[in-house]
C-alpha positions in Angstrom: -28.4 -93.3 -14.1 -29.0 -92.7 -17.8 -29.1 -89.0 -17.3 -25.7 -89.1 -15.5 -24.2 -91.1 -18.3 -25.6 -88.6 -20.9 -24.2 -85.6 -18.9 -20.8 -87.3 -18.7 -20.8 -88.0 -22.4 -21.8 -84.4 -23.2 -18.9 -83.1 -21.0 -16.5 -85.5 -22.6 -17.5 -84.3 -26.1 -16.8 -80.6 -25.2 -13.5 -79.6 -26.8 -10.6 -78.9 -24.4 -8.7 -76.7 -26.9 -9.9 -74.3 -29.5 -8.5 -72.0 -32.1 -8.6 -68.3 -31.3 -11.6 -67.7 -33.6 -13.4 -70.7 -32.0 -12.7 -69.4 -28.5 -14.1 -65.9 -29.4 -17.2 -67.6 -30.8 -17.5 -69.7 -27.6 -17.4 -66.6 -25.5 -20.0 -64.8 -27.5 -22.5 -67.7 -27.2 -24.6 -66.7 -24.1 -25.5 -70.4 -23.6 -21.9 -70.9 -22.4 -22.5 -68.6 -19.5 -19.5 -66.3 -20.0 -21.4 -63.4 -21.6 -24.6 -61.7 -20.5 -26.6 -59.0 -22.2 -29.4 -56.6 -21.3 -31.3 -54.3 -23.6 -32.5 -51.1 -21.9 -34.5 -49.0 -24.3 -32.1 -48.2 -27.2 -29.0 -49.2 -25.2 -27.5 -52.7 -25.1 -25.3 -53.6 -22.2 -23.0 -56.6 -22.6 -20.6 -58.0 -20.0 -18.2 -60.6 -21.4 -15.6 -62.7 -19.6 -12.1 -62.5 -21.3 -10.2 -65.7 -20.5 -6.5 -65.8 -19.7 -5.5 -67.5 -22.9 -6.7 -64.6 -25.0 -4.3 -62.4 -23.1 -1.6 -64.9 -23.7 -2.3 -65.0 -27.4 -2.3 -61.2 -27.5 1.1 -61.0 -25.8 2.5 -63.6 -28.1 1.3 -61.6 -31.1 1.2 -64.5 -33.6 4.6 -66.0 -32.8 4.9 -69.7 -32.2 5.7 -70.1 -28.5 7.6 -72.7 -26.5 5.4 -74.6 -23.9 7.3 -73.0 -21.0 6.6 -69.5 -22.5 2.8 -70.3 -22.6 2.9 -71.6 -19.0 4.8 -68.5 -17.8 2.3 -66.1 -19.5 -0.7 -68.1 -18.1 0.7 -67.7 -14.6 1.1 -63.9 -15.3 -2.5 -63.4 -16.2 -4.2 -66.2 -14.2 -4.4 -64.3 -10.9 -7.2 -62.1 -12.3 -10.7 -62.2 -13.8 -11.1 -59.9 -16.8 -14.5 -58.6 -18.0 -15.3 -56.3 -20.9 -18.3 -54.0 -20.5 -19.8 -53.1 -23.9 -22.3 -50.3 -24.3 -24.0 -49.7 -27.6 -26.9 -47.6 -28.8 -28.4 -48.1 -32.3 -25.4 -50.4 -33.1 -23.0 -47.5 -32.4 -20.8 -46.5 -29.4 -23.2 -45.4 -26.6 -20.7 -42.7 -25.6 -21.1 -41.0 -29.0 -25.0 -41.3 -29.0 -25.8 -39.2 -25.9 -28.8 -36.9 -26.1 -27.7 -34.1 -23.8 -24.9 -32.7 -26.1 -21.2 -32.0 -25.4 -21.6 -31.4 -21.7 -22.9 -35.0 -21.1 -20.4 -36.5 -23.5 -17.5 -34.8 -21.7 -18.7 -35.9 -18.3 -19.2 -39.5 -19.5 -15.6 -39.5 -21.0 -14.3 -38.4 -17.7 -16.3 -41.0 -15.8 -15.5 -43.9 -18.2 -11.8 -42.9 -18.2 -11.1 -42.2 -14.6 -14.1 -42.9 -12.2 -15.5 -46.3 -13.0 -14.3 -48.0 -9.8 -16.9 -45.8 -8.1 -19.6 -47.6 -10.1 -18.4 -51.1 -10.7 -17.6 -54.0 -8.3 -17.6 -57.8 -8.3 -19.4 -59.6 -5.5 -19.3 -63.3 -4.6 -21.9 -65.8 -3.3 -20.4 -65.2 0.2 -21.2 -61.4 -0.2 -17.6 -60.5 -0.4 -17.0 -57.3 -2.5 -14.0 -57.3 -4.8 -13.1 -53.8 -6.0 -11.8 -53.0 -9.5 -8.1 -53.8 -9.6 -7.6 -51.9 -12.9 -9.7 -50.7 -15.8 -9.3 -49.1 -19.2 -11.7 -47.4 -21.6 -11.0 -48.4 -25.2 -11.0 -45.1 -27.1 -12.1 -45.7 -30.7 -13.5 -42.2 -31.2 -16.8 -43.3 -32.6 -15.4 -45.9 -35.0 -16.6 -49.0 -33.2 -20.1 -50.5 -32.7 -19.8 -50.3 -28.9 -18.1 -48.3 -26.2 -15.9 -50.9 -24.4 -14.3 -50.8 -20.9 -12.0 -53.5 -19.6 -12.2 -54.4 -15.9 -9.7 -56.4 -13.9 -10.5 -58.1 -10.6 -8.4 -60.3 -8.2 -9.4 -64.0 -8.2 -8.1 -64.3 -4.6 -11.6 -64.2 -2.9 -13.4 -66.1 -5.6 -11.7 -69.5 -5.4 -14.4 -71.4 -3.4 -17.5 -69.4 -4.5 -20.4 -70.7 -6.6 -20.8 -67.5 -8.5 -19.5 -63.9 -9.0 -21.7 -61.0 -9.9 -20.6 -58.0 -12.0 -22.3 -54.9 -10.5 -22.7 -51.8 -12.7 -24.4 -48.9 -11.0 -25.8 -45.9 -12.9 -23.0 -43.6 -13.9 -24.7 -41.1 -16.2 -25.9 -43.0 -19.2 -29.4 -43.5 -18.0 -29.3 -47.3 -17.8 -29.8 -47.7 -14.0 -28.2 -50.3 -11.9 -27.4 -53.6 -13.7 -26.3 -57.0 -12.3 -24.7 -59.8 -14.3 -24.2 -63.1 -12.5 -21.6 -65.6 -13.7 -21.3 -69.2 -12.4 -17.7 -69.8 -11.5 -17.9 -73.3 -13.0 -18.7 -71.6 -16.4 -15.7 -69.3 -16.1 -13.4 -72.2 -15.2 -14.8 -74.4 -18.0 -13.7 -72.1 -20.9 -11.6 -74.2 -23.2 -7.9 -73.5 -23.6 -6.4 -72.1 -26.8 -4.4 -74.5 -28.9 -1.0 -72.8 -29.1 
């Protein structure tokens, strides 16, 4: 009984709304279950959930919104799960740290820009496979600390599932097949932004 009371108290103390900076820090804290990381030799692979409210804030671009505007934008983005795949090697963009020269670099640019749905899926606890709905390579031309690719998946088949798993198969970077499992309760528990 005491443990149940302590758990309820801990949940009640968790903030329901955060500032944008606080929300970004919340996401980066692996203990919250919305970011997972793997180190494979010199390469670090991170998969980070990007909640709806960060898309809403990005679209608002600093303006003070009306509550109806926030609700409308949340509805626009809330049909999807968004994940950012980050690949770094020696704290630099993995894409710009390849060992095989320009040929490998060119092939990886093509794969990351156009062919990633062949290598990435989301699966559920019921073994449903959710294909990539959309994706985009963030081209920073070697000026960032990681190569980043945004992936978008439909939430439709996920609503009653315990977990979803981000599946990344080997695509030419030499990191093998990687699996990152997220509890749906952790994804749904991400605090909202205080608009």
